[in-house]
C-alpha positions as CSV (number, residue, x, y, z in Angstrom):
1,X,0.0,0.0,0.0
2,X,2.8,2.4,0.9
3,X,4.5,1.9,-2.5
4,X,1.2,2.7,-4.2
5,X,1.3,6.1,-2.6
6,X,4.6,7.1,-4.3
7,X,3.0,9.3,-6.8
8,X,0.8,10.9,-4.2
9,X,3.7,11.7,-1.9
10,X,5.5,13.3,-4.9
11,X,2.4,15.3,-5.8
12,X,1.9,16.6,-2.2
13,X,5.6,17.2,-1.7
14,X,5.8,19.2,-5.0
15,X,2.8,21.3,-3.9
16,X,4.6,22.2,-0.6
17,X,7.8,23.1,-2.4
18,X,5.9,25.1,-5.1
19,X,4.0,27.0,-2.4
20,X,7.2,28.1,-0.7
21,X,9.1,28.8,-3.9
22,X,6.2,30.7,-5.5
23,X,5.8,32.9,-2.4
24,X,9.5,33.7,-2.5
25,X,9.4,34.5,-6.2
26,X,6.3,36.6,-5.9
27,X,5.7,39.1,-8.6
28,X,9.1,38.5,-10.2
29,X,7.7,35.7,-12.3
30,X,6.3,37.3,-15.4
31,X,3.8,35.9,-17.9
32,X,6.5,34.9,-20.4
33,X,8.1,32.3,-18.0
34,X,4.7,31.1,-16.9
35,X,3.8,30.4,-20.5
36,X,7.1,28.7,-21.2
37,X,6.6,26.3,-18.2
38,X,3.1,25.5,-19.2
39,X,4.1,25.0,-22.8
40,X,6.9,22.6,-21.9
41,X,4.6,20.7,-19.5
42,X,2.1,20.5,-22.3
43,X,4.7,18.9,-24.7
44,X,5.7,16.4,-22.0
45,X,2.0,15.5,-21.3
46,X,1.4,15.1,-25.0
47,X,4.4,12.7,-25.3
48,X,3.5,10.7,-22.3
49,X,-0.2,10.4,-23.3
50,X,0.7,9.2,-26.8
51,X,3.2,6.7,-25.3
52,X,0.5,5.3,-23.1
53,X,-1.8,4.8,-26.0
54,X,1.0,3.2,-28.1
55,X,1.9,0.8,-25.3
56,X,-1.6,-0.3,-24.2
57,X,-3.6,-0.1,-27.5
58,X,-1.9,-3.3,-28.9
59,X,-3.0,-5.1,-25.7
60,X,-6.7,-4.2,-26.1
61,X,-9.1,-7.0,-26.8
62,X,-11.9,-4.6,-27.4
63,X,-10.8,-2.5,-30.4
64,X,-13.8,-0.2,-30.4
65,X,-14.5,0.2,-26.7
66,X,-12.2,3.2,-26.2
67,X,-13.6,4.8,-29.3
68,X,-17.2,4.4,-28.3
69,X,-16.3,5.5,-24.7
70,X,-14.6,8.6,-25.9
71,X,-17.3,9.6,-28.3
72,X,-20.3,9.0,-26.0
73,X,-18.4,10.2,-22.9
74,X,-17.3,13.5,-24.5
75,X,-20.8,14.1,-25.9
76,X,-22.3,13.5,-22.4
77,X,-19.6,15.8,-20.9
78,X,-20.3,18.5,-23.4
79,X,-24.0,18.1,-22.8
80,X,-23.4,18.5,-19.1
81,X,-21.1,21.4,-19.9
82,X,-18.5,20.0,-17.4
83,X,-15.6,22.1,-18.6
84,X,-17.3,25.4,-18.0
85,X,-18.9,24.3,-14.8
86,X,-15.6,23.1,-13.3
87,X,-13.8,26.3,-14.4
88,X,-16.7,28.5,-13.2
89,X,-16.7,26.7,-9.9
90,X,-12.9,27.1,-9.6
91,X,-12.9,30.8,-10.3
92,X,-16.0,31.5,-8.4
93,X,-17.7,32.7,-11.6
94,X,-15.2,35.6,-12.0
95,X,-11.6,36.4,-12.2
96,X,-10.0,36.6,-8.7
97,X,-6.6,36.5,-7.2
98,X,-7.5,36.1,-3.5
99,X,-6.1,33.2,-1.6
100,X,-9.4,31.4,-0.8
101,X,-10.4,31.2,-4.5
102,X,-6.9,30.3,-5.6
103,X,-6.9,27.4,-3.1
104,X,-10.3,26.2,-4.5
105,X,-9.1,26.6,-8.0
106,X,-6.1,24.2,-7.4
107,X,-8.2,21.7,-5.4
108,X,-11.0,21.5,-8.0
109,X,-8.8,21.3,-11.1
110,X,-6.6,18.7,-9.4
111,X,-9.4,16.4,-8.3
112,X,-12.2,16.7,-10.9
113,X,-10.2,15.5,-13.9
114,X,-9.5,12.1,-15.3
115,X,-5.8,12.3,-14.8
116,X,-5.7,11.8,-11.0
117,X,-8.4,9.2,-11.1
118,X,-6.8,7.1,-13.7
119,X,-3.4,7.7,-12.1
120,X,-4.6,6.4,-8.7
121,X,-6.1,3.3,-10.3
122,X,-2.9,2.6,-12.2
123,X,-0.8,3.2,-9.0
124,X,-2.9,0.9,-6.9
125,X,-3.2,-2.0,-9.4
126,X,0.2,-1.9,-11.3
127,X,2.4,0.5,-9.3
128,X,2.5,2.6,-12.5
129,X,3.0,6.2,-11.4
130,X,3.3,7.8,-14.9
131,X,-0.1,9.6,-14.8
132,X,0.3,10.7,-11.2
133,X,3.8,12.1,-11.9
134,X,2.4,14.1,-14.8
135,X,-0.4,15.3,-12.5
136,X,2.2,16.3,-9.9
137,X,4.1,18.3,-12.5
138,X,0.9,20.2,-13.5
139,X,0.1,20.8,-9.9
140,X,3.6,22.0,-9.2
141,X,3.4,24.7,-11.9
142,X,-0.2,25.6,-11.1
143,X,0.6,26.1,-7.4
144,X,3.9,27.9,-8.2
145,X,2.0,30.5,-10.3
146,X,-0.9,30.9,-7.8
147,X,1.5,31.1,-4.8
148,X,3.5,33.8,-6.6
149,X,0.3,35.9,-6.6
150,X,-1.3,34.8,-3.3
151,X,1.4,33.6,-1.0
152,X,2.5,30.5,0.8
153,X,-1.1,29.8,2.0
154,X,-1.4,27.6,-1.1
155,X,0.3,24.9,0.9
156,X,-3.0,23.9,2.5
157,X,-4.0,22.3,-0.8
158,X,-1.3,19.6,-0.3
159,X,-3.1,17.6,2.5
160,X,-6.4,17.9,0.7
161,X,-5.1,16.5,-2.5
162,X,-3.1,13.8,-0.7
163,X,-6.2,12.6,1.2
164,X,-8.3,12.6,-2.0
165,X,-5.7,10.4,-3.9
166,X,-5.2,8.2,-0.8
167,X,-8.9,7.4,-0.7
168,X,-9.1,6.5,-4.4
169,X,-5.9,4.3,-4.1
170,X,-7.3,2.7,-1.0
171,X,-10.6,1.8,-2.8
172,X,-8.7,0.6,-5.9
173,X,-6.4,-1.5,-3.7
174,X,-9.3,-3.4,-2.0
175,X,-11.1,-3.7,-5.4
176,X,-8.0,-5.0,-7.2
177,X,-9.5,-8.4,-7.7
178,X,-12.3,-6.9,-9.8
179,X,-9.9,-4.6,-11.8
180,X,-8.7,-7.0,-14.4
181,X,-5.8,-6.5,-16.8
182,X,-8.3,-5.9,-19.7
183,X,-10.1,-3.2,-17.6
184,X,-6.7,-1.5,-16.8
185,X,-5.7,-1.6,-20.4
186,X,-8.9,0.2,-21.5
187,X,-8.6,2.8,-18.7
188,X,-4.9,3.4,-19.6
189,X,-5.8,4.0,-23.3
190,X,-8.5,6.5,-22.3
191,X,-6.2,8.1,-19.8
192,X,-3.4,8.5,-22.4
193,X,-5.8,10.2,-24.8
194,X,-6.9,12.6,-22.1
195,X,-3.3,13.4,-21.1
196,X,-2.4,14.0,-24.7
197,X,-5.5,16.3,-25.0
198,X,-4.4,18.2,-21.9
199,X,-1.0,18.6,-23.5
200,X,-2.4,20.1,-26.6
201,X,-4.4,22.6,-24.5
202,X,-1.4,23.6,-22.4
203,X,0.6,24.1,-25.6
204,X,-2.1,26.3,-27.0
205,X,-2.5,24.1,-30.0
206,X,-6.1,23.2,-29.5
207,X,-8.3,23.5,-26.5
208,X,-10.2,20.2,-26.6
209,X,-11.8,20.8,-23.2
210,X,-10.5,17.6,-21.6
211,X,-12.8,17.9,-18.6
212,X,-15.7,17.2,-21.0
213,X,-14.1,13.9,-21.8
214,X,-14.1,12.7,-18.1
215,X,-17.4,10.7,-18.4
216,X,-15.6,8.4,-21.0
217,X,-14.1,6.6,-17.9
218,X,-17.6,5.2,-17.3
219,X,-17.4,3.3,-20.6
220,X,-15.1,0.6,-19.5
221,X,-16.6,0.5,-16.0
222,X,-20.1,-0.1,-17.4
223,X,-18.9,-2.5,-20.0
224,X,-16.9,-4.8,-17.7
225,X,-19.6,-4.6,-15.0
226,X,-22.1,-5.9,-17.5
227,X,-19.7,-8.4,-18.8
228,X,-19.3,-9.8,-15.2
229,X,-23.0,-9.8,-14.6
230,X,-24.2,-11.3,-17.9
231,X,-21.1,-13.3,-18.8
232,X,-20.9,-12.3,-22.4
């Protein structure tokens, strides 16, 4: 169990360091460097996402499952308008730089996406921390930027995000016998596509509104649950 928390410890530790470092840098960090960091992270996320798809897609026994899941999931997410709702909730419906709203921004954006959920499942079942490390990198830059504006108080997001990931990993660990290799393969493909989508958004190439894709995770869950119940 402790090993499964490696990515979570890295994420929480990075947030603590970023909060302190950001508060020290303060207003000295201009938009040019913020853009450079986000762009580089976007390129890394794109590369990691495509690698995950390349590794896991040949292992898939259900060639169209991830396609159907992505299409239906994204349509549902767009219908629910998840991206705007999450961003609106994070910003309080308006632009703000005060600490309370910055804390909520980081917590919401770091917990309501597919990346930490898929990452925690992968960490619990395969000790694969790739997605959580990418999530930790994104959190580091986000907190660094927010702490530069709002101070070291951003550090309080670390225990919240740690507990959130810990609970998901704990559930996934106890449910490991139900999370088959085939299920993990399909989840990893979807996760890779969403990470790549986030990378394109961060690079400013195309905003695919990755949050709207989050319901796609339900595709494999529903499929394998029905497979287990009806035995097809």
